[in-house]
A tleap script that builds the chain and sets N, CA, C and O, in Angstrom:
source leaprc.protein.ff14SB
mol = sequence {
  NMET VAL THR GLU LEU GLU GLN ALA TRP ASP
  THR PHE ILE CYS TYR MET SER GLU HIE PRO
  LYS ILE ALA ASN CYS TYR TYR LYS GLN VAL
  THR GLY ILE PRO PHE ILE TYR ILE LYS GLY
  GLU SER GLN ALA ILE LYS ARG SER ASP ILE
  GLU GLU VAL LEU LYS GLU ALA ALA ALA LYS
  ALA MET LYS ALA LYS ARG LEU THR LEU SER
  MET TYR HIE VAL ARG GLU SER GLU ALA PHE
  TYR VAL TYR ARG VAL ARG PHE LEU VAL PRO
  GLN GLN LYS MET PHE CYS CYS GLY ASN ILE
  CYS ASP ASP CYS ILE ARG PHE GLN CARG
}
set mol.1.N position { 57.351 34.074 -28.351 }
set mol.1.CA position { 56.674 33.418 -27.248 }
set mol.1.C position { 55.700 32.374 -27.814 }
set mol.1.O position { 54.898 32.676 -28.698 }
set mol.2.N position { 55.781 31.172 -27.303 }
set mol.2.CA position { 54.950 30.071 -27.770 }
set mol.2.C position { 53.692 29.993 -26.900 }
set mol.2.O position { 53.772 29.999 -25.671 }
set mol.3.N position { 52.544 29.920 -27.550 }
set mol.3.CA position { 51.281 29.845 -26.815 }
set mol.3.C position { 51.033 28.423 -26.317 }
set mol.3.O position { 51.692 27.477 -26.748 }
set mol.4.N position { 50.074 28.286 -25.404 }
set mol.4.CA position { 49.704 26.962 -24.907 }
set mol.4.C position { 49.193 26.079 -26.034 }
set mol.4.O position { 49.445 24.874 -26.048 }
set mol.5.N position { 48.477 26.674 -26.976 }
set mol.5.CA position { 47.938 25.918 -28.100 }
set mol.5.C position { 49.062 25.374 -28.976 }
set mol.5.O position { 49.013 24.218 -29.398 }
set mol.6.N position { 50.062 26.184 -29.251 }
set mol.6.CA position { 51.206 25.735 -30.045 }
set mol.6.C position { 51.989 24.655 -29.312 }
set mol.6.O position { 52.445 23.695 -29.932 }
set mol.7.N position { 52.150 24.799 -28.001 }
set mol.7.CA position { 52.820 23.772 -27.204 }
set mol.7.C position { 52.052 22.456 -27.259 }
set mol.7.O position { 52.645 21.382 -27.364 }
set mol.8.N position { 50.729 22.552 -27.187 }
set mol.8.CA position { 49.896 21.349 -27.235 }
set mol.8.C position { 50.061 20.638 -28.574 }
set mol.8.O position { 50.188 19.414 -28.614 }
set mol.9.N position { 50.061 21.387 -29.661 }
set mol.9.CA position { 50.242 20.770 -30.983 }
set mol.9.C position { 51.609 20.113 -31.114 }
set mol.9.O position { 51.717 19.014 -31.656 }
set mol.10.N position { 52.648 20.772 -30.624 }
set mol.10.CA position { 54.000 20.201 -30.686 }
set mol.10.C position { 54.069 18.887 -29.907 }
set mol.10.O position { 54.596 17.892 -30.404 }
set mol.11.N position { 53.542 18.889 -28.704 }
set mol.11.CA position { 53.543 17.688 -27.872 }
set mol.11.C position { 52.729 16.579 -28.529 }
set mol.11.O position { 53.139 15.418 -28.531 }
set mol.12.N position { 51.584 16.938 -29.083 }
set mol.12.CA position { 50.694 15.975 -29.727 }
set mol.12.C position { 51.383 15.297 -30.914 }
set mol.12.O position { 51.375 14.070 -31.016 }
set mol.13.N position { 51.969 16.075 -31.797 }
set mol.13.CA position { 52.622 15.527 -32.995 }
set mol.13.C position { 53.840 14.688 -32.614 }
set mol.13.O position { 54.065 13.631 -33.204 }
set mol.14.N position { 54.621 15.136 -31.648 }
set mol.14.CA position { 55.797 14.362 -31.191 }
set mol.14.C position { 55.370 13.009 -30.627 }
set mol.14.O position { 55.970 11.983 -30.948 }
set mol.15.N position { 54.338 13.006 -29.790 }
set mol.15.CA position { 53.862 11.754 -29.203 }
set mol.15.C position { 53.362 10.811 -30.286 }
set mol.15.O position { 53.669 9.619 -30.268 }
set mol.16.N position { 52.592 11.343 -31.228 }
set mol.16.CA position { 52.052 10.506 -32.304 }
set mol.16.C position { 53.171 9.931 -33.169 }
set mol.16.O position { 53.114 8.762 -33.549 }
set mol.17.N position { 54.166 10.720 -33.479 }
set mol.17.CA position { 55.260 10.277 -34.343 }
set mol.17.C position { 56.114 9.195 -33.686 }
set mol.17.O position { 56.652 8.326 -34.371 }
set mol.18.N position { 56.238 9.248 -32.359 }
set mol.18.CA position { 57.090 8.305 -31.647 }
set mol.18.C position { 56.360 7.042 -31.188 }
set mol.18.O position { 56.998 6.115 -30.688 }
set mol.19.N position { 55.048 6.988 -31.346 }
set mol.19.CA position { 54.278 5.840 -30.855 }
set mol.19.C position { 54.583 4.602 -31.709 }
set mol.19.O position { 54.659 4.704 -32.933 }
set mol.20.N position { 54.760 3.424 -31.068 }
set mol.20.CA position { 55.122 2.218 -31.822 }
set mol.20.C position { 54.049 1.717 -32.793 }
set mol.20.O position { 54.376 1.021 -33.754 }
set mol.21.N position { 52.780 2.055 -32.564 }
set mol.21.CA position { 51.723 1.622 -33.475 }
set mol.21.C position { 51.608 2.511 -34.713 }
set mol.21.O position { 50.911 2.160 -35.665 }
set mol.22.N position { 52.283 3.648 -34.705 }
set mol.22.CA position { 52.178 4.629 -35.796 }
set mol.22.C position { 53.459 4.625 -36.628 }
set mol.22.O position { 54.552 4.837 -36.103 }
set mol.23.N position { 53.315 4.383 -37.914 }
set mol.23.CA position { 54.475 4.396 -38.820 }
set mol.23.C position { 54.765 5.815 -39.300 }
set mol.23.O position { 55.922 6.226 -39.393 }
set mol.24.N position { 53.703 6.555 -39.603 }
set mol.24.CA position { 53.868 7.906 -40.125 }
set mol.24.C position { 52.674 8.751 -39.680 }
set mol.24.O position { 51.537 8.279 -39.669 }
set mol.25.N position { 52.942 9.978 -39.324 }
set mol.25.CA position { 51.896 10.892 -38.884 }
set mol.25.C position { 52.310 12.306 -39.256 }
set mol.25.O position { 53.432 12.726 -38.970 }
set mol.26.N position { 51.410 13.035 -39.890 }
set mol.26.CA position { 51.714 14.437 -40.157 }
set mol.26.C position { 50.450 15.275 -40.077 }
set mol.26.O position { 49.328 14.781 -40.189 }
set mol.27.N position { 50.682 16.552 -39.881 }
set mol.27.CA position { 49.646 17.553 -39.652 }
set mol.27.C position { 49.564 18.426 -40.893 }
set mol.27.O position { 50.583 18.856 -41.433 }
set mol.28.N position { 48.345 18.683 -41.336 }
set mol.28.CA position { 48.150 19.537 -42.511 }
set mol.28.C position { 46.942 20.427 -42.245 }
set mol.28.O position { 45.893 19.952 -41.808 }
set mol.29.N position { 47.096 21.708 -42.510 }
set mol.29.CA position { 45.996 22.643 -42.302 }
set mol.29.C position { 45.435 23.023 -43.665 }
set mol.29.O position { 46.151 23.541 -44.521 }
set mol.30.N position { 44.135 22.758 -43.857 }
set mol.30.CA position { 43.453 23.059 -45.116 }
set mol.30.C position { 42.346 24.057 -44.808 }
set mol.30.O position { 41.442 23.765 -44.025 }
set mol.31.N position { 42.415 25.220 -45.415 }
set mol.31.CA position { 41.470 26.324 -45.200 }
set mol.31.C position { 41.255 26.607 -43.711 }
set mol.31.O position { 40.132 26.854 -43.273 }
set mol.32.N position { 42.331 26.568 -42.952 }
set mol.32.CA position { 42.271 26.892 -41.538 }
set mol.32.C position { 41.821 25.755 -40.640 }
set mol.32.O position { 41.741 25.932 -39.424 }
set mol.33.N position { 41.526 24.597 -41.203 }
set mol.33.CA position { 41.069 23.454 -40.410 }
set mol.33.C position { 42.200 22.434 -40.337 }
set mol.33.O position { 42.709 22.001 -41.371 }
set mol.34.N position { 42.602 22.041 -39.117 }
set mol.34.CA position { 43.719 21.095 -38.975 }
set mol.34.C position { 43.290 19.645 -39.196 }
set mol.34.O position { 42.285 19.195 -38.647 }
set mol.35.N position { 44.060 18.924 -40.003 }
set mol.35.CA position { 43.836 17.510 -40.258 }
set mol.35.C position { 45.091 16.733 -39.899 }
set mol.35.O position { 46.208 17.205 -40.113 }
set mol.36.N position { 44.901 15.544 -39.355 }
set mol.36.CA position { 45.997 14.650 -39.013 }
set mol.36.C position { 45.891 13.432 -39.929 }
set mol.36.O position { 44.845 12.788 -40.012 }
set mol.37.N position { 46.990 13.132 -40.610 }
set mol.37.CA position { 47.074 11.964 -41.478 }
set mol.37.C position { 47.930 10.927 -40.750 }
set mol.37.O position { 49.070 11.202 -40.377 }
set mol.38.N position { 47.370 9.737 -40.555 }
set mol.38.CA position { 48.038 8.712 -39.751 }
set mol.38.C position { 48.130 7.414 -40.546 }
set mol.38.O position { 47.143 6.927 -41.098 }
set mol.39.N position { 49.337 6.874 -40.586 }
set mol.39.CA position { 49.554 5.568 -41.197 }
set mol.39.C position { 49.971 4.616 -40.091 }
set mol.39.O position { 50.940 4.876 -39.377 }
set mol.40.N position { 49.244 3.512 -39.944 }
set mol.40.CA position { 49.551 2.536 -38.905 }
set mol.40.C position { 50.807 1.748 -39.227 }
set mol.40.O position { 51.239 1.673 -40.377 }
set mol.41.N position { 51.384 1.163 -38.184 }
set mol.41.CA position { 52.605 0.371 -38.343 }
set mol.41.C position { 52.356 -0.852 -39.227 }
set mol.41.O position { 53.237 -1.268 -39.980 }
set mol.42.N position { 51.165 -1.418 -39.133 }
set mol.42.CA position { 50.821 -2.562 -39.980 }
set mol.42.C position { 49.470 -2.305 -40.640 }
set mol.42.O position { 48.719 -1.428 -40.212 }
set mol.43.N position { 49.170 -3.060 -41.668 }
set mol.43.CA position { 47.886 -2.915 -42.361 }
set mol.43.C position { 46.728 -3.416 -41.500 }
set mol.43.O position { 45.575 -3.055 -41.732 }
set mol.44.N position { 47.041 -4.256 -40.497 }
set mol.44.CA position { 46.008 -4.865 -39.665 }
set mol.44.C position { 45.545 -3.969 -38.519 }
set mol.44.O position { 44.661 -4.359 -37.757 }
set mol.45.N position { 46.120 -2.788 -38.384 }
set mol.45.CA position { 45.727 -1.912 -37.278 }
set mol.45.C position { 44.303 -1.410 -37.496 }
set mol.45.O position { 43.925 -1.034 -38.605 }
set mol.46.N position { 43.530 -1.412 -36.425 }
set mol.46.CA position { 42.119 -1.034 -36.500 }
set mol.46.C position { 41.946 0.459 -36.240 }
set mol.46.O position { 42.809 1.122 -35.666 }
set mol.47.N position { 40.821 0.950 -36.677 }
set mol.47.CA position { 40.479 2.357 -36.446 }
set mol.47.C position { 40.378 2.652 -34.953 }
set mol.47.O position { 40.786 3.723 -34.504 }
set mol.48.N position { 39.839 1.711 -34.184 }
set mol.48.CA position { 39.710 1.915 -32.736 }
set mol.48.C position { 41.085 2.044 -32.074 }
set mol.48.O position { 41.244 2.809 -31.122 }
set mol.49.N position { 42.079 1.298 -32.574 }
set mol.49.CA position { 43.439 1.412 -32.038 }
set mol.49.C position { 44.026 2.787 -32.332 }
set mol.49.O position { 44.673 3.392 -31.477 }
set mol.50.N position { 43.797 3.271 -33.538 }
set mol.50.CA position { 44.279 4.601 -33.925 }
set mol.50.C position { 43.638 5.665 -33.047 }
set mol.50.O position { 44.317 6.579 -32.579 }
set mol.51.N position { 42.338 5.551 -32.823 }
set mol.51.CA position { 41.628 6.536 -32.001 }
set mol.51.C position { 42.106 6.504 -30.556 }
set mol.51.O position { 42.151 7.542 -29.895 }
set mol.52.N position { 42.460 5.334 -30.065 }
set mol.52.CA position { 42.996 5.224 -28.709 }
set mol.52.C position { 44.334 5.961 -28.602 }
set mol.52.O position { 44.583 6.663 -27.621 }
set mol.53.N position { 45.184 5.801 -29.602 }
set mol.53.CA position { 46.473 6.491 -29.623 }
set mol.53.C position { 46.255 8.000 -29.725 }
set mol.53.O position { 46.945 8.774 -29.061 }
set mol.54.N position { 45.299 8.419 -30.551 }
set mol.54.CA position { 44.977 9.848 -30.675 }
set mol.54.C position { 44.545 10.436 -29.334 }
set mol.54.O position { 44.981 11.525 -28.960 }
set mol.55.N position { 43.700 9.725 -28.621 }
set mol.55.CA position { 43.213 10.212 -27.332 }
set mol.55.C position { 44.338 10.267 -26.297 }
set mol.55.O position { 44.398 11.198 -25.494 }
set mol.56.N position { 45.233 9.268 -26.318 }
set mol.56.CA position { 46.385 9.285 -25.410 }
set mol.56.C position { 47.267 10.502 -25.697 }
set mol.56.O position { 47.692 11.203 -24.779 }
set mol.57.N position { 47.533 10.740 -26.974 }
set mol.57.CA position { 48.388 11.864 -27.368 }
set mol.57.C position { 47.740 13.193 -26.991 }
set mol.57.O position { 48.418 14.104 -26.515 }
set mol.58.N position { 46.428 13.306 -27.204 }
set mol.58.CA position { 45.717 14.538 -26.861 }
set mol.58.C position { 45.722 14.773 -25.357 }
set mol.58.O position { 45.890 15.906 -24.906 }
set mol.59.N position { 45.537 13.707 -24.576 }
set mol.59.CA position { 45.554 13.847 -23.116 }
set mol.59.C position { 46.924 14.323 -22.645 }
set mol.59.O position { 47.025 15.172 -21.761 }
set mol.60.N position { 47.969 13.773 -23.239 }
set mol.60.CA position { 49.324 14.185 -22.880 }
set mol.60.C position { 49.559 15.653 -23.276 }
set mol.60.O position { 50.197 16.403 -22.537 }
set mol.61.N position { 49.045 16.049 -24.434 }
set mol.61.CA position { 49.234 17.418 -24.920 }
set mol.61.C position { 48.439 18.437 -24.105 }
set mol.61.O position { 48.887 19.570 -23.928 }
set mol.62.N position { 47.267 18.046 -23.609 }
set mol.62.CA position { 46.400 18.980 -22.893 }
set mol.62.C position { 46.679 19.024 -21.393 }
set mol.62.O position { 46.085 19.834 -20.682 }
set mol.63.N position { 47.568 18.172 -20.905 }
set mol.63.CA position { 47.841 18.101 -19.469 }
set mol.63.C position { 48.302 19.464 -18.948 }
set mol.63.O position { 49.195 20.092 -19.518 }
set mol.64.N position { 47.680 19.906 -17.863 }
set mol.64.CA position { 47.989 21.179 -17.194 }
set mol.64.C position { 47.672 22.396 -18.060 }
set mol.64.O position { 48.209 23.479 -17.830 }
set mol.65.N position { 46.806 22.222 -19.049 }
set mol.65.CA position { 46.362 23.343 -19.885 }
set mol.65.C position { 44.839 23.359 -19.904 }
set mol.65.O position { 44.198 22.324 -19.721 }
set mol.66.N position { 44.276 24.511 -20.121 }
set mol.66.CA position { 42.817 24.629 -20.185 }
set mol.66.C position { 42.362 24.480 -21.625 }
set mol.66.O position { 41.919 25.448 -22.243 }
set mol.67.N position { 42.468 23.280 -22.159 }
set mol.67.CA position { 42.071 22.998 -23.533 }
set mol.67.C position { 41.116 21.817 -23.540 }
set mol.67.O position { 41.133 20.987 -22.630 }
set mol.68.N position { 40.286 21.746 -24.565 }
set mol.68.CA position { 39.437 20.576 -24.771 }
set mol.68.C position { 39.689 20.055 -26.175 }
set mol.68.O position { 40.214 20.771 -27.028 }
set mol.69.N position { 39.314 18.810 -26.408 }
set mol.69.CA position { 39.584 18.145 -27.676 }
set mol.69.C position { 38.315 18.012 -28.502 }
set mol.69.O position { 37.248 17.686 -27.983 }
set mol.70.N position { 38.450 18.266 -29.778 }
set mol.70.CA position { 37.397 17.992 -30.749 }
set mol.70.C position { 38.040 17.132 -31.834 }
set mol.70.O position { 38.954 17.580 -32.526 }
set mol.71.N position { 37.562 15.895 -31.980 }
set mol.71.CA position { 38.177 14.963 -32.921 }
set mol.71.C position { 37.093 14.245 -33.724 }
set mol.71.O position { 36.142 13.707 -33.156 }
set mol.72.N position { 37.245 14.243 -35.042 }
set mol.72.CA position { 36.296 13.576 -35.924 }
set mol.72.C position { 37.038 12.774 -36.973 }
set mol.72.O position { 38.020 13.233 -37.557 }
set mol.73.N position { 36.545 11.561 -37.199 }
set mol.73.CA position { 37.094 10.740 -38.279 }
set mol.73.C position { 36.562 11.294 -39.596 }
set mol.73.O position { 35.360 11.512 -39.743 }
set mol.74.N position { 37.462 11.522 -40.555 }
set mol.74.CA position { 37.060 12.087 -41.840 }
set mol.74.C position { 36.965 10.992 -42.898 }
set mol.74.O position { 35.928 10.827 -43.541 }
set mol.75.N position { 38.061 10.241 -43.073 }
set mol.75.CA position { 38.056 9.182 -44.089 }
set mol.75.C position { 39.248 8.262 -43.888 }
set mol.75.O position { 40.162 8.538 -43.111 }
set mol.76.N position { 39.200 7.159 -44.618 }
set mol.76.CA position { 40.321 6.228 -44.686 }
set mol.76.C position { 40.689 6.086 -46.161 }
set mol.76.O position { 39.829 5.848 -47.009 }
set mol.77.N position { 41.956 6.232 -46.445 }
set mol.77.CA position { 42.415 5.963 -47.803 }
set mol.77.C position { 43.156 4.631 -47.763 }
set mol.77.O position { 43.038 3.896 -46.783 }
set mol.78.N position { 43.903 4.310 -48.787 }
set mol.78.CA position { 44.599 3.028 -48.830 }
set mol.78.C position { 45.549 2.849 -47.654 }
set mol.78.O position { 45.617 1.769 -47.067 }
set mol.79.N position { 46.271 3.887 -47.314 }
set mol.79.CA position { 47.279 3.750 -46.271 }
set mol.79.C position { 47.018 4.637 -45.056 }
set mol.79.O position { 47.515 4.342 -43.969 }
set mol.80.N position { 46.263 5.698 -45.212 }
set mol.80.CA position { 46.131 6.700 -44.153 }
set mol.80.C position { 44.722 6.768 -43.579 }
set mol.80.O position { 43.724 6.595 -44.280 }
set mol.81.N position { 44.682 7.030 -42.266 }
set mol.81.CA position { 43.452 7.442 -41.590 }
set mol.81.C position { 43.529 8.951 -41.471 }
set mol.81.O position { 44.575 9.497 -41.119 }
set mol.82.N position { 42.432 9.627 -41.763 }
set mol.82.CA position { 42.425 11.088 -41.708 }
set mol.82.C position { 41.418 11.520 -40.643 }
set mol.82.O position { 40.260 11.101 -40.646 }
set mol.83.N position { 41.893 12.369 -39.736 }
set mol.83.CA position { 41.065 12.899 -38.656 }
set mol.83.C position { 41.156 14.414 -38.631 }
set mol.83.O position { 42.199 14.998 -38.926 }
set mol.84.N position { 40.048 15.032 -38.275 }
set mol.84.CA position { 40.060 16.469 -37.993 }
set mol.84.C position { 40.205 16.605 -36.485 }
set mol.84.O position { 39.328 16.195 -35.725 }
set mol.85.N position { 41.311 17.179 -36.065 }
set mol.85.CA position { 41.607 17.314 -34.643 }
set mol.85.C position { 41.776 18.792 -34.328 }
set mol.85.O position { 42.528 19.501 -34.997 }
set mol.86.N position { 41.069 19.245 -33.300 }
set mol.86.CA position { 41.195 20.640 -32.861 }
set mol.86.C position { 41.312 20.676 -31.353 }
set mol.86.O position { 40.612 19.957 -30.640 }
set mol.87.N position { 42.202 21.517 -30.883 }
set mol.87.CA position { 42.279 21.824 -29.464 }
set mol.87.C position { 41.552 23.143 -29.275 }
set mol.87.O position { 41.936 24.164 -29.847 }
set mol.88.N position { 40.502 23.114 -28.472 }
set mol.88.CA position { 39.670 24.298 -28.292 }
set mol.88.C position { 40.079 25.044 -27.029 }
set mol.88.O position { 40.261 24.450 -25.967 }
set mol.89.N position { 40.218 26.339 -27.166 }
set mol.89.CA position { 40.558 27.217 -26.054 }
set mol.89.C position { 39.250 27.749 -25.476 }
set mol.89.O position { 38.413 28.250 -26.227 }
set mol.90.N position { 39.054 27.654 -24.164 }
set mol.90.CA position { 37.790 28.130 -23.589 }
set mol.90.C position { 37.660 29.650 -23.695 }
set mol.90.O position { 38.633 30.394 -23.571 }
set mol.91.N position { 36.444 30.068 -23.923 }
set mol.91.CA position { 36.189 31.507 -23.965 }
set mol.91.C position { 36.033 32.019 -22.537 }
set mol.91.O position { 35.522 31.321 -21.662 }
set mol.92.N position { 36.474 33.222 -22.326 }
set mol.92.CA position { 36.335 33.819 -21.008 }
set mol.92.C position { 35.391 35.010 -21.100 }
set mol.92.O position { 35.369 35.735 -22.095 }
set mol.93.N position { 34.623 35.192 -20.054 }
set mol.93.CA position { 33.710 36.329 -20.012 }
set mol.93.C position { 34.505 37.627 -19.889 }
set mol.93.O position { 35.557 37.675 -19.252 }
set mol.94.N position { 33.981 38.662 -20.508 }
set mol.94.CA position { 34.645 39.957 -20.474 }
set mol.94.C position { 33.882 40.960 -19.610 }
set mol.94.O position { 34.413 42.018 -19.271 }
set mol.95.N position { 32.627 40.628 -19.249 }
set mol.95.CA position { 31.829 41.551 -18.445 }
set mol.95.C position { 30.810 40.761 -17.632 }
set mol.95.O position { 30.550 39.594 -17.925 }
set mol.96.N position { 30.247 41.375 -16.639 }
set mol.96.CA position { 29.218 40.753 -15.807 }
set mol.96.C position { 27.859 40.930 -16.474 }
set mol.96.O position { 27.471 42.045 -16.825 }
set mol.97.N position { 27.134 39.814 -16.648 }
set mol.97.CA position { 25.819 39.879 -17.286 }
set mol.97.C position { 24.701 40.056 -16.265 }
set mol.97.O position { 23.552 40.295 -16.638 }
set mol.98.N position { 25.033 39.940 -14.965 }
set mol.98.CA position { 24.040 40.139 -13.918 }
set mol.98.C position { 23.278 38.887 -13.533 }
set mol.98.O position { 22.348 38.962 -12.730 }
set mol.99.N position { 23.646 37.733 -14.084 }
set mol.99.CA position { 22.943 36.481 -13.792 }
set mol.99.C position { 23.581 35.678 -12.660 }
set mol.99.O position { 23.200 34.529 -12.436 }
set mol.100.N position { 24.524 36.248 -11.958 }
set mol.100.CA position { 25.221 35.606 -10.850 }
set mol.100.C position { 25.802 34.248 -11.279 }
set mol.100.O position { 25.562 33.230 -10.628 }
set mol.101.N position { 26.551 34.246 -12.359 }
set mol.101.CA position { 27.180 33.026 -12.891 }
set mol.101.C position { 28.350 32.601 -12.018 }
set mol.101.O position { 28.973 33.435 -11.361 }
set mol.102.N position { 28.653 31.301 -12.008 }
set mol.102.CA position { 29.782 30.780 -11.227 }
set mol.102.C position { 31.116 31.312 -11.733 }
set mol.102.O position { 32.040 31.517 -10.947 }
set mol.103.N position { 31.222 31.538 -13.044 }
set mol.103.CA position { 32.484 32.004 -13.613 }
set mol.103.C position { 32.445 33.515 -13.914 }
set mol.103.O position { 33.060 33.984 -14.872 }
set mol.104.N position { 31.726 34.247 -13.095 }
set mol.104.CA position { 31.575 35.693 -13.297 }
set mol.104.C position { 32.929 36.409 -13.231 }
set mol.104.O position { 33.800 36.047 -12.440 }
set mol.105.N position { 33.081 37.394 -14.048 }
set mol.105.CA position { 34.301 38.184 -14.107 }
set mol.105.C position { 34.571 38.897 -12.778 }
set mol.105.O position { 35.719 39.210 -12.461 }
set mol.106.N position { 33.510 39.152 -12.002 }
set mol.106.CA position { 33.668 39.832 -10.710 }
set mol.106.C position { 34.404 38.964 -9.690 }
set mol.106.O position { 35.033 39.494 -8.774 }
set mol.107.N position { 34.335 37.630 -9.837 }
set mol.107.CA position { 34.944 36.730 -8.869 }
set mol.107.C position { 36.399 36.395 -9.201 }
set mol.107.O position { 37.048 35.666 -8.450 }
set mol.108.N position { 36.906 36.905 -10.287 }
set mol.108.CA position { 38.301 36.620 -10.663 }
set mol.108.C position { 39.225 37.598 -9.975 }
set mol.108.O position { 38.883 38.764 -9.777 }
set mol.109.N position { 40.408 37.110 -9.610 }
set mol.109.CA position { 41.481 37.877 -8.959 }
set mol.109.C position { 41.122 38.258 -7.613 }
set mol.109.O position { 41.910 38.906 -6.924 }
savepdb mol mol.pdb
quit
């Protein structure tokens, strides 16, 4: 069974790989932290263009899912832009704390 998070990553990587501004894109996990390595179609592509494509891909991946995006630029090498990208799963309350919260466990179901 594939989780929503795994589906989001699959959709994200597929969208990034097929985008016309992106020549090469791959995902690498280092010590449990996911990094995306992106090579633009041309040397003249700007960082802002890459970030726009990243946000489009993330929006497409998160559609109809309860996920949020955390994205940070890490570095630029000769050919690649490196970003730390994480899809965050919201935490759910497991018990009532008595503070009459809007998302109280008592109001579910």
